[in-house]
C-alpha positions in Angstrom: 88.9 75.8 106.6 90.8 75.1 103.4 90.2 72.5 100.8 93.5 70.8 100.4 94.3 68.0 97.9 97.8 66.6 98.5 97.8 64.9 95.1 97.7 68.3 93.5 100.6 69.6 95.7 103.5 67.2 95.1 106.1 69.8 96.3 104.1 70.7 99.4 104.1 74.4 98.6 100.3 74.9 99.2 100.6 72.9 102.5 103.5 75.1 103.6 101.5 78.2 102.7 98.4 76.9 104.7 100.5 76.0 107.7 102.6 79.2 107.8 99.8 81.7 107.2 96.1 80.8 107.9 97.0 78.2 110.5 99.0 80.8 112.5 96.3 83.4 112.1 93.7 80.9 113.3 95.9 80.2 116.4 96.1 83.9 117.2 92.4 84.3 117.0 91.7 81.2 119.0 94.2 82.0 121.7 92.9 85.6 122.0 89.4 84.2 122.5 90.7 81.5 124.9 92.7 83.8 127.1 90.0 86.5 127.1 87.3 83.9 128.1 89.2 82.0 130.8 90.6 85.2 132.5 89.1 88.4 131.1 90.5 90.5 133.9 94.1 89.5 133.2 94.0 88.8 129.4 90.8 90.5 128.2 89.8 94.1 128.2 86.8 94.2 130.6 83.7 96.2 129.8 83.7 97.8 126.4 81.2 100.4 127.5 83.9 102.3 129.3 86.8 101.7 126.9 89.2 104.5 125.9 91.4 103.6 122.9 95.0 104.3 123.8 97.7 104.8 121.2 96.2 102.2 118.8 97.7 99.5 121.1 94.9 98.7 123.5 92.3 100.3 125.7 92.0 101.7 129.2 88.9 101.2 131.3 87.6 104.7 131.9 90.3 107.3 132.4 93.0 105.2 133.9 94.4 101.8 134.8 96.4 99.3 133.0 96.6 99.0 129.2 94.3 96.1 128.1 94.7 94.3 124.8 92.4 91.3 124.8 88.7 91.0 123.9 86.0 92.8 125.9 83.8 90.7 128.1 80.8 91.4 125.7 82.8 89.6 122.9 83.1 86.4 124.8 79.9 86.3 126.9 76.3 87.0 126.2 75.9 88.2 129.8 74.9 84.8 131.2 77.4 82.4 129.7 80.3 82.2 127.3 79.6 82.4 123.6 81.9 79.5 122.9 83.6 76.9 125.1 87.2 78.1 125.3 89.3 75.3 123.8 92.8 75.1 122.2 92.6 75.0 118.5 92.8 71.6 116.8 94.0 71.5 113.2 93.4 68.5 111.1 95.2 68.1 107.8 94.6 65.2 105.3 98.0 64.5 103.9 101.2 62.5 104.5 102.9 63.0 107.9 106.3 63.5 106.3 104.9 66.4 104.3 103.7 68.1 107.5 106.9 67.3 109.3 109.0 69.0 106.6 107.0 72.2 107.2 107.4 71.9 110.9 111.1 71.4 110.7 111.5 74.3 108.2 109.5 76.9 110.1 110.3 77.7 113.7 107.0 79.5 114.3 105.1 76.5 113.2 107.3 74.2 115.3 106.7 76.3 118.4 103.0 76.3 117.9 102.6 72.6 117.5 105.4 71.5 119.8 104.6 73.7 122.8 100.9 72.8 123.0 99.5 76.1 121.7 97.4 74.1 119.3 96.9 70.4 118.5 98.0 69.2 115.1 96.4 66.0 113.7 97.2 64.4 110.3 94.7 62.2 108.7 96.7 59.7 106.6 95.3 56.5 105.1 92.2 56.6 107.4 94.3 56.9 110.5 94.9 60.0 112.7 98.3 60.9 114.1 99.0 63.8 116.5 102.3 65.7 116.6 103.7 65.6 120.1 106.0 67.9 122.1 108.7 65.3 121.6 108.6 65.9 117.8 107.0 62.5 117.1 103.7 61.2 115.7 101.4 59.5 118.1 98.5 57.4 116.6 95.2 58.7 117.8 91.9 57.0 117.9 89.5 58.7 120.3 86.8 56.4 121.6 84.0 58.6 120.4 85.2 58.4 116.8 83.8 55.4 114.9 85.4 54.0 111.7 82.9 52.4 109.3 82.3 48.8 110.1 83.3 49.0 113.8 81.0 49.1 116.7 
């Protein structure tokens, strides 16, 4: 999503901005789609053809029922299948782990997102991937389907 060059951000201010603004907004969008797709009745807003906007907070189906705030079924499905596979967001940042960790420790909102499994945070550092865990540690990741040049 963003072009980030850690060599041009020695203080980590751009990284902090990215992790506290667009990364959080991306997680909101992703989680709204995810929840609306996996259980539209509970977390979506049903059929948009019969929506009545209510108090600028959500919609009602027809003239009554429970307030619904998620995406309508037509936004997550083409009528036969889901538009996208509902997955949790994965964020990959090419930088030093300690720079990302500083942002996590400074901002509770970011710590909650990455520590409670709402999204997966990977750092690409020196050609290796590391995932932030719920325990607040980095775990080396090397999925089998990823191939590093020179390996078979």
